[in-house]
C-alpha positions as CSV (number, residue, x, y, z in Angstrom):
1,M,-58.1,119.3,-23.4
2,S,-55.0,121.7,-22.5
3,T,-52.2,122.3,-25.0
4,T,-48.4,123.0,-24.9
5,V,-46.0,123.5,-27.5
6,I,-42.7,123.8,-27.4
7,K,-39.8,124.9,-30.2
8,V,-36.5,122.4,-30.1
9,T,-33.8,120.8,-32.6
10,N,-34.7,118.7,-35.0
11,E,-32.5,116.3,-33.5
12,K,-34.8,116.4,-30.4
13,I,-37.5,115.6,-32.3
14,T,-36.2,112.6,-33.5
15,Q,-35.4,111.6,-29.7
16,I,-39.0,112.7,-29.5
17,K,-40.4,110.4,-31.8
18,D,-37.5,107.0,-31.6
19,H,-39.2,108.1,-27.6
20,Y,-42.9,107.7,-28.8
21,K,-42.4,105.1,-31.0
22,S,-44.8,102.8,-30.0
23,Y,-47.6,105.5,-30.4
24,L,-47.2,107.0,-33.9
25,L,-49.5,107.4,-36.4
26,D,-49.7,106.3,-40.0
27,K,-50.9,109.9,-40.8
28,V,-48.7,113.0,-40.4
29,P,-50.5,116.2,-41.0
30,P,-49.3,118.9,-43.5
31,G,-45.9,120.2,-41.8
32,G,-45.6,117.5,-39.4
33,V,-42.9,115.2,-39.0
34,F,-44.6,112.8,-36.8
35,A,-47.6,112.2,-34.7
36,A,-48.1,110.1,-32.2
37,K,-51.0,109.3,-29.6
38,H,-50.0,108.5,-26.1
39,P,-52.6,107.4,-23.8
40,T,-52.2,110.2,-21.8
41,C,-51.9,113.3,-24.8
42,M,-51.8,113.4,-29.0
43,I,-47.9,115.2,-29.4
44,T,-47.1,115.9,-33.0
45,A,-43.8,117.5,-34.5
46,Y,-43.7,119.6,-36.9
47,K,-40.7,121.0,-39.3
48,S,-40.4,124.1,-38.5
49,G,-39.2,122.3,-34.6
50,K,-42.7,123.2,-32.7
51,V,-43.8,120.0,-30.9
52,M,-47.7,120.8,-30.4
53,F,-48.6,118.2,-26.4
54,Q,-52.8,118.1,-26.8
55,G,-54.5,116.8,-24.5
56,N,-54.7,116.2,-20.0
57,G,-51.0,114.7,-19.6
58,A,-49.9,117.8,-22.0
59,T,-47.5,120.0,-19.5
60,V,-45.5,116.5,-18.0
61,E,-44.9,115.1,-21.3
62,S,-43.9,118.6,-22.8
63,S,-41.9,119.5,-19.8
64,K,-40.0,115.8,-20.3
65,W,-38.2,117.7,-23.5
66,G,-37.0,121.2,-22.7
67,G,-37.3,123.0,-25.5
68,E,-38.2,126.9,-25.2
69,P,-42.3,127.4,-24.9
70,A,-44.0,128.5,-28.5
71,E,-47.2,129.2,-27.3
72,S,-49.9,127.6,-24.4
73,K,-53.6,127.2,-24.5
74,G,-55.2,126.2,-21.7
75,K,-55.6,126.2,-18.1
76,S,-53.0,123.4,-17.2
77,S,-51.0,124.3,-20.6
78,S,-47.5,125.0,-18.9
79,P,-46.0,123.6,-15.5
80,K,-46.2,126.2,-12.3
81,T,-43.3,127.3,-11.5
82,R,-42.6,125.3,-7.9
83,T,-42.2,127.5,-5.2
84,D,-44.7,126.1,-2.6
85,R,-44.0,123.5,0.3
86,Y,-43.6,120.6,-2.2
87,A,-40.3,122.3,-4.3
88,V,-37.1,119.8,-4.5
89,P,-35.1,120.9,-2.0
90,S,-31.6,122.4,-3.5
91,N,-29.5,119.7,-1.4
92,I,-31.9,117.0,-2.1
93,S,-28.4,114.9,-3.9
94,S,-26.9,114.6,0.1
95,L,-30.5,113.4,1.9
96,A,-32.0,110.3,2.4
97,I,-35.0,109.7,0.1
98,V,-37.7,107.9,-0.3
99,G,-38.6,107.7,-4.3
100,S,-41.4,106.1,-6.5
101,D,-42.5,105.8,-10.0
102,E,-44.4,103.7,-12.0
103,V,-44.5,101.9,-15.3
104,G,-46.8,100.4,-17.5
105,T,-49.4,103.3,-17.5
106,G,-49.2,103.6,-21.2
107,D,-49.0,99.6,-22.6
108,Y,-52.0,98.6,-23.8
109,F,-50.7,95.0,-22.6
110,G,-49.4,94.4,-18.8
111,P,-50.1,95.5,-15.5
112,M,-49.9,99.0,-14.2
113,T,-47.1,98.7,-11.6
114,V,-46.1,101.3,-8.4
115,V,-42.4,101.0,-6.6
116,A,-40.9,103.2,-4.3
117,A,-37.7,102.4,-3.1
118,Y,-35.4,104.6,0.0
119,V,-31.4,105.5,-0.7
120,E,-29.6,106.8,2.5
121,P,-26.9,108.6,0.9
122,S,-24.2,106.2,1.7
123,Q,-25.0,104.2,-0.9
124,I,-25.7,106.2,-3.9
125,P,-21.5,105.1,-4.8
126,L,-22.9,101.3,-4.9
127,L,-25.9,102.4,-6.8
128,K,-24.1,104.1,-9.4
129,E,-21.5,101.3,-9.3
130,L,-24.5,98.5,-10.1
131,G,-25.5,100.7,-13.0
132,V,-28.3,102.4,-11.3
133,K,-29.5,105.8,-13.4
134,D,-32.3,107.2,-15.6
135,S,-34.4,104.2,-16.7
136,K,-35.2,105.3,-20.3
137,D,-31.2,105.4,-21.3
138,L,-31.9,101.1,-20.7
139,K,-32.6,98.2,-22.6
140,D,-34.9,96.0,-20.9
141,P,-32.4,92.7,-20.4
142,H,-29.7,95.5,-18.5
143,I,-32.4,96.7,-16.6
144,I,-33.5,93.0,-15.0
145,K,-29.5,92.9,-14.1
146,I,-29.4,95.5,-12.0
147,A,-32.8,95.0,-10.5
148,K,-31.5,91.8,-9.1
149,D,-28.7,93.1,-7.4
150,I,-30.0,96.4,-6.5
151,I,-33.2,94.1,-5.0
152,H,-31.5,92.8,-2.0
153,V,-29.7,95.9,-1.1
154,V,-32.8,99.0,-1.4
155,P,-35.7,98.9,0.8
156,H,-39.0,99.0,-1.5
157,S,-42.1,97.9,-1.7
158,I,-43.8,96.5,-5.1
159,L,-47.4,97.1,-6.1
160,V,-48.5,95.7,-9.4
161,L,-52.2,96.6,-10.4
162,H,-53.2,93.3,-12.1
163,N,-55.3,93.7,-15.6
164,E,-58.0,92.1,-14.4
165,K,-58.3,95.1,-11.1
166,Y,-57.5,97.6,-13.6
167,N,-60.5,96.9,-15.7
168,A,-63.0,96.2,-13.0
169,L,-62.0,100.3,-11.5
170,Q,-61.8,102.0,-15.0
171,E,-65.5,100.8,-15.6
172,R,-66.7,101.9,-12.8
173,G,-65.2,105.8,-12.9
174,M,-61.5,105.7,-11.7
175,T,-59.7,107.3,-13.6
176,Q,-55.9,106.0,-14.5
177,G,-54.2,108.9,-12.8
178,K,-56.6,108.6,-9.6
179,M,-55.3,104.3,-9.4
180,K,-51.6,105.9,-9.7
181,A,-51.6,108.0,-6.6
182,L,-53.4,105.2,-4.7
183,L,-50.1,103.1,-5.8
184,H,-47.8,105.5,-5.1
185,N,-49.3,106.6,-1.9
186,K,-49.6,103.1,-0.7
187,A,-46.4,102.0,-1.5
188,I,-44.3,104.6,-0.3
189,A,-46.6,103.6,3.3
190,H,-45.0,99.9,3.1
191,V,-41.4,101.4,2.5
192,L,-41.8,103.9,5.7
193,R,-43.2,100.7,7.4
194,K,-40.1,99.0,6.2
195,I,-37.8,101.1,7.2
196,S,-39.1,102.0,10.9
197,P,-37.7,103.9,13.1
198,T,-35.6,105.5,10.5
199,K,-37.1,108.4,8.9
200,P,-36.2,109.2,5.9
201,D,-35.8,113.1,5.0
202,G,-38.4,113.5,2.3
203,I,-40.2,111.5,-0.1
204,L,-39.6,112.2,-4.0
205,I,-42.2,111.5,-6.4
206,D,-42.1,111.5,-10.2
207,Q,-44.7,114.0,-10.9
208,F,-48.1,112.5,-13.1
209,A,-50.1,114.9,-11.5
210,E,-50.5,118.6,-10.1
211,P,-49.4,117.9,-6.0
212,D,-53.3,119.7,-5.7
213,I,-54.7,116.4,-7.6
214,Y,-52.6,114.3,-6.2
215,F,-53.9,114.8,-2.5
216,R,-57.2,115.0,-3.7
217,H,-57.4,111.9,-4.8
218,I,-55.7,109.7,-1.9
219,Q,-58.0,111.8,0.1
220,K,-60.0,109.0,1.4
221,E,-57.5,107.1,2.5
222,E,-55.9,105.9,6.0
223,Q,-52.7,105.9,5.7
224,I,-52.0,109.6,3.3
225,V,-48.3,110.0,3.0
226,K,-47.9,113.7,3.8
227,E,-44.6,114.9,5.2
228,N,-42.0,116.4,3.4
229,V,-43.3,114.7,0.1
230,Y,-41.8,116.8,-2.7
231,F,-43.0,116.4,-6.8
232,S,-40.7,116.6,-10.1
233,T,-40.6,115.5,-13.5
234,K,-37.9,113.9,-15.0
235,A,-37.2,112.8,-10.9
236,E,-34.9,109.7,-12.1
237,G,-32.4,112.2,-12.4
238,V,-32.9,114.1,-9.3
239,H,-32.5,111.5,-7.2
240,L,-31.4,107.8,-8.0
241,A,-34.5,106.8,-5.0
242,V,-36.4,107.8,-8.2
243,A,-34.1,105.9,-10.4
244,A,-34.1,102.4,-8.6
245,A,-37.8,102.4,-8.2
246,S,-38.1,102.6,-12.0
247,I,-35.4,99.7,-12.4
248,I,-37.7,97.9,-10.1
249,A,-40.6,98.9,-11.4
250,R,-39.7,98.2,-14.8
251,Y,-38.2,94.8,-13.6
252,A,-41.5,93.8,-12.6
253,F,-43.2,94.7,-14.9
254,V,-41.4,92.5,-17.6
255,T,-41.5,89.9,-15.1
256,E,-45.3,89.9,-15.3
257,F,-45.7,90.2,-19.2
258,E,-43.9,87.0,-19.6
259,K,-46.4,85.7,-17.4
260,L,-49.2,87.5,-19.6
261,S,-47.8,86.4,-23.6
262,D,-47.8,82.8,-21.3
263,I,-51.7,83.1,-20.9
264,A,-52.5,85.2,-23.9
265,G,-50.5,82.3,-26.1
266,V,-48.6,84.7,-28.2
267,P,-46.0,87.0,-27.4
268,L,-47.3,90.4,-26.5
269,Q,-45.7,93.9,-27.6
270,K,-45.1,96.8,-25.4
271,G,-46.4,99.8,-26.0
272,A,-50.2,100.3,-27.9
273,G,-48.9,100.8,-31.7
274,A,-50.8,99.0,-34.3
275,G,-48.5,95.9,-33.7
276,V,-50.7,95.9,-30.4
277,D,-53.6,96.2,-32.2
278,K,-52.9,93.1,-34.6
279,I,-51.6,90.2,-31.5
280,A,-55.4,91.6,-29.8
281,A,-56.8,90.7,-32.6
282,Q,-55.2,87.2,-32.6
283,I,-55.8,86.6,-29.3
284,I,-60.0,87.6,-30.0
285,K,-59.2,84.3,-32.5
286,N,-57.5,82.2,-30.6
287,K,-59.3,82.8,-26.9
288,G,-63.1,85.1,-27.0
289,E,-63.0,88.8,-26.7
290,T,-63.4,88.1,-23.1
291,S,-60.0,86.8,-22.1
292,L,-58.6,90.5,-23.4
293,R,-59.6,91.1,-19.9
294,Q,-56.3,89.5,-17.9
295,I,-54.0,90.5,-19.9
296,A,-54.8,94.4,-21.6
297,K,-56.6,97.7,-20.3
298,L,-60.0,97.5,-22.1
299,H,-60.5,101.4,-22.8
300,F,-57.3,101.5,-24.9
301,A,-58.5,102.4,-28.6
302,N,-57.0,99.3,-28.9
303,T,-59.5,97.4,-28.3
304,D,-61.7,99.0,-30.8
305,K,-59.7,98.3,-33.7
306,A,-58.6,94.6,-32.6
307,K,-62.5,94.1,-32.6
308,R,-62.5,96.1,-36.1
309,M,-59.6,93.1,-37.2
310,V,-61.7,90.6,-36.6
């Protein structure tokens, strides 16, 4: 397990706490401001200004917040300086790019959803006018409005991994990281076929794993997209293709989420916090434990917590 510690301002700690509010824990360590259990890592912020990320996702999550490195442990605790062929070109903003992103990986309810989208430089002014930007700065109603405008403008591919399939793959030993890699590769391949014979200048993936791990996950696929593939954390701010993909993915996720609420018979809650545990317990009481298989990611700790409540 890797550990990354960054030093940030108190204002930034407040922002980080708000970002992970769905995962906050009731218990805070001595000298702590908050503790959160994200699906990929444990996050603990201290009054000293240090924020510690522990787990497989420590590198990716900590890199979202900047700050000064305070200390690191473990072989994957700090991002590698990207000087290899997967480094983002300095002129990427002027290139035609297929960008890909995913949502729903940290939500107990709802499906993992991956989208790839193709954006040419000539489309960027229009997309900005329509409000395309980092989806983390947007609320769901605004995201839905923007998505409905851009899905007719931007060639894209939406892949939804429904919970039954997700749970079956997870029970067979497939990691969430591999599921994401397979979906990203497939969505990108779909878009390349849609825009053929046009070829993009590059592919930009919102990084969730190191490139060698990503390509290891997809090595047995029939079609592997390798040419001009770049990886970057916070890729939504690097090229609008990823921002557009993120918005469309969120729109697709929310649409599926509403369908699952109807199936569950109760309004579902996003994230994986304590409120989610109570809703899952209610579903078990009303419909039985097996009903969660269609609605939730069963390997999350929320399942056991809900069972104990029942």
